Biopython code that builds the backbone (N, CA, C, O; Angstrom):
import numpy as np
from Bio.PDB.StructureBuilder import StructureBuilder

atoms = [
    (1, "UNK", "N", (-126.957, 35.975, -121.651)),
    (1, "UNK", "CA", (-127.963, 36.519, -120.759)),
    (1, "UNK", "C", (-127.700, 36.121, -119.301)),
    (1, "UNK", "O", (-128.093, 36.848, -118.389)),
    (2, "UNK", "N", (-127.047, 34.989, -119.072)),
    (2, "UNK", "CA", (-126.853, 34.525, -117.712)),
    (2, "UNK", "C", (-125.624, 35.110, -117.040)),
    (2, "UNK", "O", (-125.506, 35.039, -115.817)),
    (3, "UNK", "N", (-124.693, 35.695, -117.814)),
    (3, "UNK", "CA", (-123.454, 36.189, -117.225)),
    (3, "UNK", "C", (-123.422, 37.703, -117.155)),
    (3, "UNK", "O", (-124.305, 38.390, -117.668)),
    (4, "UNK", "N", (-122.384, 38.202, -116.508)),
    (4, "UNK", "CA", (-122.214, 39.644, -116.413)),
    (4, "UNK", "C", (-121.384, 40.125, -117.596)),
    (4, "UNK", "O", (-120.383, 39.512, -117.967)),
    (5, "UNK", "N", (-121.821, 41.227, -118.175)),
    (5, "UNK", "CA", (-121.032, 41.828, -119.249)),
    (5, "UNK", "C", (-120.110, 42.879, -118.631)),
    (5, "UNK", "O", (-120.178, 43.154, -117.433)),
    (6, "UNK", "N", (-119.269, 43.448, -119.445)),
    (6, "UNK", "CA", (-118.346, 44.474, -118.958)),
    (6, "UNK", "C", (-119.115, 45.684, -118.440)),
    (6, "UNK", "O", (-118.654, 46.357, -117.518)),
    (7, "UNK", "N", (-120.270, 45.968, -119.013)),
    (7, "UNK", "CA", (-121.075, 47.117, -118.579)),
    (7, "UNK", "C", (-121.637, 46.895, -117.184)),
    (7, "UNK", "O", (-121.674, 47.821, -116.373)),
    (8, "UNK", "N", (-122.076, 45.673, -116.901)),
    (8, "UNK", "CA", (-122.584, 45.373, -115.559)),
    (8, "UNK", "C", (-121.487, 45.571, -114.502)),
    (8, "UNK", "O", (-121.730, 46.133, -113.434)),
    (9, "UNK", "N", (-120.303, 45.107, -114.817)),
    (9, "UNK", "CA", (-119.190, 45.217, -113.878)),
    (9, "UNK", "C", (-118.796, 46.678, -113.666)),
    (9, "UNK", "O", (-118.541, 47.094, -112.535)),
    (10, "UNK", "N", (-118.746, 47.460, -114.749)),
    (10, "UNK", "CA", (-118.393, 48.879, -114.623)),
    (10, "UNK", "C", (-119.432, 49.646, -113.817)),
    (10, "UNK", "O", (-119.068, 50.479, -112.987)),
    (11, "UNK", "N", (-120.706, 49.387, -114.039)),
    (11, "UNK", "CA", (-121.764, 50.076, -113.281)),
    (11, "UNK", "C", (-121.669, 49.696, -111.802)),
    (11, "UNK", "O", (-121.810, 50.553, -110.930)),
    (12, "UNK", "N", (-121.434, 48.438, -111.526)),
    (12, "UNK", "CA", (-121.293, 47.989, -110.140)),
    (12, "UNK", "C", (-120.096, 48.669, -109.474)),
    (12, "UNK", "O", (-120.187, 49.093, -108.322)),
    (13, "UNK", "N", (-118.982, 48.773, -110.188)),
    (13, "UNK", "CA", (-117.789, 49.415, -109.632)),
    (13, "UNK", "C", (-118.047, 50.888, -109.340)),
    (13, "UNK", "O", (-117.597, 51.394, -108.312)),
    (14, "UNK", "N", (-118.765, 51.594, -110.225)),
    (14, "UNK", "CA", (-119.082, 53.013, -110.006)),
    (14, "UNK", "C", (-119.971, 53.165, -108.783)),
    (14, "UNK", "O", (-119.750, 54.066, -107.974)),
    (15, "UNK", "N", (-120.970, 52.304, -108.631)),
    (15, "UNK", "CA", (-121.870, 52.380, -107.473)),
    (15, "UNK", "C", (-121.091, 52.143, -106.185)),
    (15, "UNK", "O", (-121.309, 52.841, -105.195)),
    (16, "UNK", "N", (-120.187, 51.171, -106.185)),
    (16, "UNK", "CA", (-119.379, 50.898, -104.990)),
    (16, "UNK", "C", (-118.503, 52.095, -104.660)),
    (16, "UNK", "O", (-118.388, 52.470, -103.493)),
    (17, "UNK", "N", (-117.884, 52.700, -105.665)),
    (17, "UNK", "CA", (-117.050, 53.882, -105.415)),
    (17, "UNK", "C", (-117.878, 55.045, -104.884)),
    (17, "UNK", "O", (-117.408, 55.782, -104.018)),
    (18, "UNK", "N", (-119.085, 55.226, -105.377)),
    (18, "UNK", "CA", (-119.934, 56.304, -104.881)),
    (18, "UNK", "C", (-120.371, 56.055, -103.445)),
    (18, "UNK", "O", (-120.422, 56.987, -102.642)),
    (19, "UNK", "N", (-120.684, 54.818, -103.116)),
    (19, "UNK", "CA", (-121.143, 54.504, -101.762)),
    (19, "UNK", "C", (-120.010, 54.595, -100.740)),
    (19, "UNK", "O", (-120.193, 55.165, -99.664)),
    (20, "UNK", "N", (-118.873, 54.052, -101.059)),
    (20, "UNK", "CA", (-117.794, 53.981, -100.085)),
    (20, "UNK", "C", (-116.750, 55.066, -100.248)),
    (20, "UNK", "O", (-115.982, 55.309, -99.317)),
    (21, "UNK", "N", (-116.691, 55.713, -101.369)),
    (21, "UNK", "CA", (-115.669, 56.730, -101.596)),
    (21, "UNK", "C", (-114.342, 56.090, -101.963)),
    (21, "UNK", "O", (-114.115, 54.912, -101.689)),
    (22, "UNK", "N", (-113.477, 56.859, -102.576)),
    (22, "UNK", "CA", (-112.206, 56.341, -103.064)),
    (22, "UNK", "C", (-111.275, 55.889, -101.955)),
    (22, "UNK", "O", (-110.669, 54.821, -102.043)),
    (23, "UNK", "N", (-111.159, 56.707, -100.898)),
    (23, "UNK", "CA", (-110.204, 56.371, -99.826)),
    (23, "UNK", "C", (-110.658, 55.155, -99.027)),
    (23, "UNK", "O", (-109.858, 54.277, -98.704)),
    (24, "UNK", "N", (-111.945, 55.115, -98.713)),
    (24, "UNK", "CA", (-112.448, 53.994, -97.915)),
    (24, "UNK", "C", (-112.357, 52.692, -98.716)),
    (24, "UNK", "O", (-111.978, 51.651, -98.179)),
    (25, "UNK", "N", (-112.706, 52.758, -99.991)),
    (25, "UNK", "CA", (-112.622, 51.566, -100.840)),
    (25, "UNK", "C", (-111.176, 51.102, -100.967)),
    (25, "UNK", "O", (-110.896, 49.904, -100.926)),
    (26, "UNK", "N", (-110.265, 52.050, -101.122)),
    (26, "UNK", "CA", (-108.848, 51.718, -101.231)),
    (26, "UNK", "C", (-108.351, 51.064, -99.938)),
    (26, "UNK", "O", (-107.571, 50.113, -99.982)),
    (27, "UNK", "N", (-108.796, 51.566, -98.802)),
    (27, "UNK", "CA", (-108.396, 50.996, -97.516)),
    (27, "UNK", "C", (-108.939, 49.571, -97.372)),
    (27, "UNK", "O", (-108.243, 48.684, -96.879)),
    (28, "UNK", "N", (-110.182, 49.359, -97.804)),
    (28, "UNK", "CA", (-110.760, 48.013, -97.719)),
    (28, "UNK", "C", (-109.989, 47.036, -98.603)),
    (28, "UNK", "O", (-109.719, 45.906, -98.194)),
    (29, "UNK", "N", (-109.637, 47.465, -99.804)),
    (29, "UNK", "CA", (-108.887, 46.581, -100.701)),
    (29, "UNK", "C", (-107.492, 46.309, -100.136)),
    (29, "UNK", "O", (-106.962, 45.211, -100.309)),
    (30, "UNK", "N", (-106.896, 47.287, -99.469)),
    (30, "UNK", "CA", (-105.598, 47.079, -98.831)),
    (30, "UNK", "C", (-105.705, 46.043, -97.719)),
    (30, "UNK", "O", (-104.824, 45.197, -97.564)),
    (31, "UNK", "N", (-106.800, 46.113, -96.938)),
    (31, "UNK", "CA", (-107.006, 45.135, -95.874)),
    (31, "UNK", "C", (-107.213, 43.728, -96.455)),
    (31, "UNK", "O", (-106.715, 42.739, -95.918)),
    (32, "UNK", "N", (-107.958, 43.668, -97.559)),
    (32, "UNK", "CA", (-108.170, 42.371, -98.204)),
    (32, "UNK", "C", (-106.832, 41.814, -98.697)),
    (32, "UNK", "O", (-106.552, 40.626, -98.536)),
    (33, "UNK", "N", (-106.015, 42.670, -99.293)),
    (33, "UNK", "CA", (-104.707, 42.227, -99.787)),
    (33, "UNK", "C", (-103.820, 41.756, -98.637)),
    (33, "UNK", "O", (-103.111, 40.759, -98.774)),
    (34, "UNK", "N", (-103.852, 42.470, -97.495)),
    (34, "UNK", "CA", (-103.067, 42.043, -96.337)),
    (34, "UNK", "C", (-103.548, 40.694, -95.819)),
    (34, "UNK", "O", (-102.740, 39.852, -95.427)),
    (35, "UNK", "N", (-104.866, 40.487, -95.818)),
    (35, "UNK", "CA", (-105.420, 39.211, -95.372)),
    (35, "UNK", "C", (-104.989, 38.065, -96.269)),
    (35, "UNK", "O", (-104.637, 36.989, -95.786)),
    (36, "UNK", "N", (-105.018, 38.295, -97.571)),
    (36, "UNK", "CA", (-104.592, 37.255, -98.519)),
    (36, "UNK", "C", (-103.105, 36.955, -98.343)),
    (36, "UNK", "O", (-102.696, 35.794, -98.362)),
    (37, "UNK", "N", (-102.301, 37.999, -98.173)),
    (37, "UNK", "CA", (-100.860, 37.809, -97.987)),
    (37, "UNK", "C", (-100.583, 37.027, -96.702)),
    (37, "UNK", "O", (-99.735, 36.134, -96.680)),
    (38, "UNK", "N", (-101.307, 37.373, -95.633)),
    (38, "UNK", "CA", (-101.141, 36.667, -94.365)),
    (38, "UNK", "C", (-101.552, 35.200, -94.495)),
    (38, "UNK", "O", (-100.896, 34.316, -93.943)),
    (39, "UNK", "N", (-102.627, 34.949, -95.219)),
    (39, "UNK", "CA", (-103.091, 33.571, -95.433)),
    (39, "UNK", "C", (-102.043, 32.765, -96.192)),
    (39, "UNK", "O", (-101.739, 31.637, -95.804)),
    (40, "UNK", "N", (-101.487, 33.320, -97.259)),
    (40, "UNK", "CA", (-100.463, 32.620, -98.038)),
    (40, "UNK", "C", (-99.220, 32.352, -97.190)),
    (40, "UNK", "O", (-98.618, 31.283, -97.290)),
    (41, "UNK", "N", (-98.837, 33.319, -96.357)),
    (41, "UNK", "CA", (-97.667, 33.141, -95.507)),
    (41, "UNK", "C", (-97.923, 32.035, -94.483)),
    (41, "UNK", "O", (-97.035, 31.230, -94.203)),
    (42, "UNK", "N", (-99.129, 31.995, -93.928)),
    (42, "UNK", "CA", (-99.471, 30.941, -92.980)),
    (42, "UNK", "C", (-99.431, 29.566, -93.626)),
    (42, "UNK", "O", (-98.955, 28.608, -93.018)),
    (43, "UNK", "N", (-99.926, 29.461, -94.853)),
    (43, "UNK", "CA", (-99.884, 28.181, -95.569)),
    (43, "UNK", "C", (-98.438, 27.764, -95.844)),
    (43, "UNK", "O", (-98.100, 26.587, -95.722)),
    (44, "UNK", "N", (-97.588, 28.719, -96.214)),
    (44, "UNK", "CA", (-96.180, 28.407, -96.479)),
    (44, "UNK", "C", (-95.479, 27.964, -95.191)),
    (44, "UNK", "O", (-94.663, 27.043, -95.217)),
    (45, "UNK", "N", (-95.794, 28.615, -94.067)),
    (45, "UNK", "CA", (-95.197, 28.221, -92.793)),
    (45, "UNK", "C", (-95.624, 26.808, -92.409)),
    (45, "UNK", "O", (-94.814, 26.024, -91.914)),
    (46, "UNK", "N", (-96.885, 26.487, -92.636)),
    (46, "UNK", "CA", (-97.375, 25.146, -92.316)),
    (46, "UNK", "C", (-96.679, 24.091, -93.173)),
    (46, "UNK", "O", (-96.304, 23.031, -92.672)),
    (47, "UNK", "N", (-96.504, 24.380, -94.461)),
    (47, "UNK", "CA", (-95.801, 23.447, -95.341)),
    (47, "UNK", "C", (-94.353, 23.261, -94.878)),
    (47, "UNK", "O", (-93.833, 22.146, -94.899)),
    (48, "UNK", "N", (-93.707, 24.346, -94.462)),
    (48, "UNK", "CA", (-92.329, 24.261, -93.986)),
    (48, "UNK", "C", (-92.257, 23.418, -92.717)),
    (48, "UNK", "O", (-91.329, 22.627, -92.557)),
    (49, "UNK", "N", (-93.227, 23.576, -91.811)),
    (49, "UNK", "CA", (-93.252, 22.762, -90.589)),
    (49, "UNK", "C", (-93.420, 21.282, -90.926)),
    (49, "UNK", "O", (-92.747, 20.434, -90.341)),
    (50, "UNK", "N", (-94.310, 20.970, -91.859)),
    (50, "UNK", "CA", (-94.516, 19.579, -92.263)),
    (50, "UNK", "C", (-93.245, 19.008, -92.876)),
    (50, "UNK", "O", (-92.869, 17.873, -92.581)),
    (51, "UNK", "N", (-92.583, 19.784, -93.726)),
    (51, "UNK", "CA", (-91.360, 19.331, -94.378)),
    (51, "UNK", "C", (-90.268, 19.088, -93.333)),
    (51, "UNK", "O", (-89.541, 18.098, -93.416)),
    (52, "UNK", "N", (-90.151, 19.980, -92.359)),
    (52, "UNK", "CA", (-89.140, 19.842, -91.317)),
    (52, "UNK", "C", (-89.412, 18.585, -90.475)),
    (52, "UNK", "O", (-88.481, 17.848, -90.151)),
    (53, "UNK", "N", (-90.681, 18.339, -90.120)),
    (53, "UNK", "CA", (-91.028, 17.138, -89.355)),
    (53, "UNK", "C", (-90.719, 15.875, -90.151)),
    (53, "UNK", "O", (-90.217, 14.898, -89.596)),
    (54, "UNK", "N", (-91.014, 15.890, -91.438)),
    (54, "UNK", "CA", (-90.738, 14.732, -92.288)),
    (54, "UNK", "C", (-89.244, 14.461, -92.357)),
    (54, "UNK", "O", (-88.815, 13.309, -92.291)),
    (55, "UNK", "N", (-88.445, 15.523, -92.490)),
    (55, "UNK", "CA", (-86.989, 15.350, -92.557)),
    (55, "UNK", "C", (-86.444, 14.790, -91.240)),
    (55, "UNK", "O", (-85.514, 13.983, -91.252)),
    (56, "UNK", "N", (-87.010, 15.206, -90.113)),
    (56, "UNK", "CA", (-86.576, 14.685, -88.823)),
    (56, "UNK", "C", (-86.894, 13.202, -88.712)),
    (56, "UNK", "O", (-86.098, 12.439, -88.164)),
    (57, "UNK", "N", (-88.031, 12.789, -89.218)),
    (57, "UNK", "CA", (-88.407, 11.384, -89.156)),
    (57, "UNK", "C", (-87.513, 10.530, -90.041)),
    (57, "UNK", "O", (-87.256, 9.370, -89.717)),
    (58, "UNK", "N", (-87.039, 11.073, -91.141)),
    (58, "UNK", "CA", (-86.214, 10.319, -92.073)),
    (58, "UNK", "C", (-84.795, 10.120, -91.564)),
    (58, "UNK", "O", (-84.116, 9.183, -91.984)),
    (59, "UNK", "N", (-84.334, 10.988, -90.664)),
    (59, "UNK", "CA", (-82.964, 10.867, -90.171)),
    (59, "UNK", "C", (-82.859, 9.652, -89.264)),
    (59, "UNK", "O", (-83.722, 9.414, -88.419)),
    (60, "UNK", "N", (-81.806, 8.897, -89.448)),
    (60, "UNK", "CA", (-81.578, 7.696, -88.654)),
    (60, "UNK", "C", (-80.466, 7.949, -87.657)),
    (60, "UNK", "O", (-79.620, 8.815, -87.883)),
    (61, "UNK", "N", (-80.451, 7.206, -86.556)),
    (61, "UNK", "CA", (-79.307, 7.315, -85.647)),
    (61, "UNK", "C", (-78.031, 6.909, -86.371)),
    (61, "UNK", "O", (-78.078, 6.219, -87.389)),
    (62, "UNK", "N", (-76.899, 7.339, -85.843)),
    (62, "UNK", "CA", (-75.621, 7.108, -86.525)),
    (62, "UNK", "C", (-75.326, 5.634, -86.734)),
    (62, "UNK", "O", (-74.792, 5.260, -87.778)),
    (63, "UNK", "N", (-75.661, 4.779, -85.759)),
    (63, "UNK", "CA", (-75.327, 3.371, -85.920)),
    (63, "UNK", "C", (-76.195, 2.704, -86.984)),
    (63, "UNK", "O", (-75.788, 1.695, -87.561)),
    (64, "UNK", "N", (-77.363, 3.238, -87.250)),
    (64, "UNK", "CA", (-78.215, 2.670, -88.297)),
    (64, "UNK", "C", (-77.940, 3.311, -89.655)),
    (64, "UNK", "O", (-78.372, 2.794, -90.685)),
    (65, "UNK", "N", (-77.235, 4.417, -89.659)),
    (65, "UNK", "CA", (-77.001, 5.128, -90.908)),
    (65, "UNK", "C", (-75.944, 4.450, -91.771)),
    (65, "UNK", "O", (-75.885, 4.689, -92.978)),
    (66, "UNK", "N", (-75.095, 3.592, -91.157)),
    (66, "UNK", "CA", (-74.068, 2.919, -91.945)),
    (66, "UNK", "C", (-74.709, 1.902, -92.876)),
    (66, "UNK", "O", (-75.706, 1.274, -92.519)),
    (67, "UNK", "N", (-74.148, 1.736, -94.060)),
    (67, "UNK", "CA", (-74.718, 0.734, -94.966)),
    (67, "UNK", "C", (-74.508, -0.665, -94.414)),
    (67, "UNK", "O", (-73.448, -0.973, -93.869)),
    (68, "UNK", "N", (-75.489, -1.485, -94.552)),
    (68, "UNK", "CA", (-75.407, -2.850, -94.057)),
    (68, "UNK", "C", (-74.880, -3.745, -95.160)),
    (68, "UNK", "O", (-74.815, -3.352, -96.325)),
    (69, "UNK", "N", (-74.501, -4.964, -94.771)),
    (69, "UNK", "CA", (-73.988, -5.908, -95.753)),
    (69, "UNK", "C", (-75.103, -6.266, -96.726)),
    (69, "UNK", "O", (-76.268, -6.360, -96.339)),
    (70, "UNK", "N", (-74.741, -6.464, -97.987)),
    (70, "UNK", "CA", (-75.785, -6.825, -98.952)),
    (70, "UNK", "C", (-76.319, -8.230, -98.671)),
    (70, "UNK", "O", (-75.610, -9.084, -98.140)),
    (71, "UNK", "N", (-77.539, -8.441, -99.024)),
    (71, "UNK", "CA", (-78.180, -9.730, -98.825)),
    (71, "UNK", "C", (-77.838, -10.628, -100.001)),
    (71, "UNK", "O", (-77.972, -10.223, -101.156)),
    (72, "UNK", "N", (-77.401, -11.837, -99.715)),
    (72, "UNK", "CA", (-77.041, -12.800, -100.758)),
    (72, "UNK", "C", (-78.317, -13.478, -101.246)),
    (72, "UNK", "O", (-78.994, -14.166, -100.481)),
    (73, "UNK", "N", (-78.640, -13.283, -102.512)),
    (73, "UNK", "CA", (-79.856, -13.859, -103.072)),
    (73, "UNK", "C", (-79.567, -14.859, -104.185)),
    (73, "UNK", "O", (-80.453, -15.186, -104.974)),
    (74, "UNK", "N", (-78.313, -15.350, -104.250)),
    (74, "UNK", "CA", (-77.981, -16.318, -105.300)),
    (74, "UNK", "C", (-78.674, -17.642, -105.011)),
    (74, "UNK", "O", (-78.715, -18.077, -103.860)),
    (75, "UNK", "N", (-79.221, -18.288, -106.038)),
    (75, "UNK", "CA", (-79.909, -19.561, -105.802)),
    (75, "UNK", "C", (-78.897, -20.653, -105.454)),
    (75, "UNK", "O", (-77.807, -20.714, -106.022)),
    (76, "UNK", "N", (-79.266, -21.473, -104.550)),
    (76, "UNK", "CA", (-78.411, -22.578, -104.138)),
    (76, "UNK", "C", (-79.063, -23.880, -104.565)),
    (76, "UNK", "O", (-80.288, -23.981, -104.623)),
    (77, "UNK", "N", (-78.220, -24.901, -104.870)),
    (77, "UNK", "CA", (-78.812, -26.189, -105.243)),
    (77, "UNK", "C", (-79.536, -26.788, -104.036)),
    (77, "UNK", "O", (-79.168, -26.567, -102.882)),
    (78, "UNK", "N", (-80.563, -27.540, -104.349)),
    (78, "UNK", "CA", (-81.337, -28.164, -103.282)),
    (78, "UNK", "C", (-80.454, -29.133, -102.509)),
    (78, "UNK", "O", (-79.633, -29.841, -103.092)),
    (79, "UNK", "N", (-80.629, -29.157, -101.218)),
    (79, "UNK", "CA", (-79.845, -30.063, -100.388)),
    (79, "UNK", "C", (-80.360, -31.482, -100.594)),
    (79, "UNK", "O", (-81.568, -31.704, -100.678)),
    (80, "UNK", "N", (-79.438, -32.446, -100.675)),
    (80, "UNK", "CA", (-79.902, -33.828, -100.855)),
    (80, "UNK", "C", (-80.659, -34.277, -99.613)),
    (80, "UNK", "O", (-80.379, -33.857, -98.490)),
    (81, "UNK", "N", (-81.614, -35.135, -99.860)),
    (81, "UNK", "CA", (-82.411, -35.631, -98.738)),
    (81, "UNK", "C", (-81.519, -36.474, -97.826)),
    (81, "UNK", "O", (-80.622, -37.175, -98.294)),
    (82, "UNK", "N", (-81.770, -36.399, -96.555)),
    (82, "UNK", "CA", (-80.988, -37.168, -95.587)),
    (82, "UNK", "C", (-81.281, -38.648, -95.792)),
    (82, "UNK", "O", (-82.423, -39.022, -96.062)),
    (83, "UNK", "N", (-80.252, -39.498, -95.666)),
    (83, "UNK", "CA", (-80.500, -40.945, -95.842)),
    (83, "UNK", "C", (-81.432, -41.443, -94.740)),
    (83, "UNK", "O", (-81.399, -40.948, -93.614)),
    (84, "UNK", "N", (-82.245, -42.407, -95.070)),
    (84, "UNK", "CA", (-83.162, -42.912, -94.046)),
    (84, "UNK", "C", (-82.375, -43.599, -92.934)),
    (84, "UNK", "O", (-81.286, -44.123, -93.170)),
    (85, "UNK", "N", (-82.916, -43.594, -91.751)),
    (85, "UNK", "CA", (-82.189, -44.241, -90.647)),
    (85, "UNK", "C", (-82.094, -45.741, -90.901)),
    (85, "UNK", "O", (-82.991, -46.316, -91.518)),
    (86, "UNK", "N", (-81.036, -46.378, -90.443)),
    (86, "UNK", "CA", (-80.879, -47.827, -90.672)),
    (86, "UNK", "C", (-82.016, -48.588, -89.991)),
    (86, "UNK", "O", (-82.462, -48.237, -88.899)),
    (87, "UNK", "N", (-82.455, -49.615, -90.655)),
    (87, "UNK", "CA", (-83.525, -50.417, -90.092)),
    (87, "UNK", "C", (-82.963, -51.316, -89.004)),
    (87, "UNK", "O", (-81.835, -51.797, -89.105)),
    (88, "UNK", "N", (-83.746, -51.538, -87.973)),
    (88, "UNK", "CA", (-83.304, -52.408, -86.878)),
    (88, "UNK", "C", (-83.499, -53.852, -87.270)),
    (88, "UNK", "O", (-84.537, -54.239, -87.806)),
    (89, "UNK", "N", (-82.515, -54.613, -87.002)),
    (89, "UNK", "CA", (-82.591, -56.031, -87.313)),
    (89, "UNK", "C", (-83.192, -56.741, -86.102)),
    (89, "UNK", "O", (-82.556, -56.823, -85.051)),
    (90, "UNK", "N", (-84.375, -57.239, -86.240)),
    (90, "UNK", "CA", (-85.049, -57.872, -85.099)),
    (90, "UNK", "C", (-84.897, -59.386, -85.132)),
    (90, "UNK", "O", (-85.591, -60.095, -84.403)),
    (91, "UNK", "N", (-84.036, -59.865, -85.931)),
    (91, "UNK", "CA", (-83.827, -61.316, -85.997)),
    (91, "UNK", "C", (-82.959, -61.811, -84.846)),
    (91, "UNK", "O", (-82.946, -63.018, -84.606)),
    (92, "UNK", "N", (-82.312, -61.054, -84.195)),
    (92, "UNK", "CA", (-81.448, -61.512, -83.105)),
    (92, "UNK", "C", (-82.187, -61.809, -81.901)),
    (92, "UNK", "O", (-81.597, -62.205, -80.896)),
]
sb = StructureBuilder()
sb.init_structure("model")
sb.init_model(0)
sb.init_chain("A")
sb.init_seg("    ")
for serial, (resi, resn, name, xyz) in enumerate(atoms, 1):
    if name == "N":
        sb.init_residue(resn, " ", resi, " ")
    sb.init_atom(name, np.array(xyz, "f"), 0.0, 1.0, " ", f" {name:<3s}", serial, name[0])
structure = sb.get_structure()
């Protein structure tokens, strides 16, 4: 009861065709289709611009593009503690 049946849609379509006529309705649908196509093209252009900007940001200058030396992460033994300084002999 809450939704439209196929009969409701068909009656609505007939009324629209009678009010606007076949040619005018066809022209309106063509304009709607052109608008949708233009919208999709605009969205695709925007995505392409974003992708191009991202690629430009990712490019590095030539001197930074070379691979750098690997970082040595091997564990090293702890360095022995430095010997304490010699005590001063104050008996002299």
